[in-house]
C-alpha positions, 0 to 999 in steps of 0.5 A, spaced: 148 372 885 144 366 884 148 360 887 146 353 883 146 347 886 152 342 884 148 337 882 146 342 876 153 341 873 153 334 874 152 332 867 157 337 864 162 335 868 161 328 867 161 329 859 168 333 860 171 328 864 169 322 859 172 326 853 178 327 857 179 319 858 177 319 850 183 324 849 187 320 853 186 314 849 187 317 842 194 320 845 196 314 848 194 310 842 197 315 837 203 317 840 205 312 845 203 306 842 211 303 842 213 306 848 207 302 852 209 296 848 216 296 850 215 297 857 209 292 858 204 297 860 199 296 855 194 296 861 193 304 860 189 302 854 184 299 859 184 304 864 182 309 859 177 304 857 174 304 864 174 311 864 170 312 858 165 306 860 164 309 867 163 316 864 157 313 860 154 310 866 155 317 869 152 320 864 146 316 864 145 316 871 145 324 871 140 324 865 136 320 869 136 324 875 135 330 871 129 328 868 126 326 875 127 333 877 
């Protein structure tokens, strides 16, 4: 059995995490918009946006690292 280095999966994991943040943002915006506004917790949109932004940065770094090897 071939054991792979954890770095081999870093791009796939980063893409999956970014997609999950995007799904969370869509769900919040579509289904919980009024609840978030009523409870003054619109900062969740920003948290999702930060997760997506850091995910794109992580994908950039993972691709750069993969191309250097």
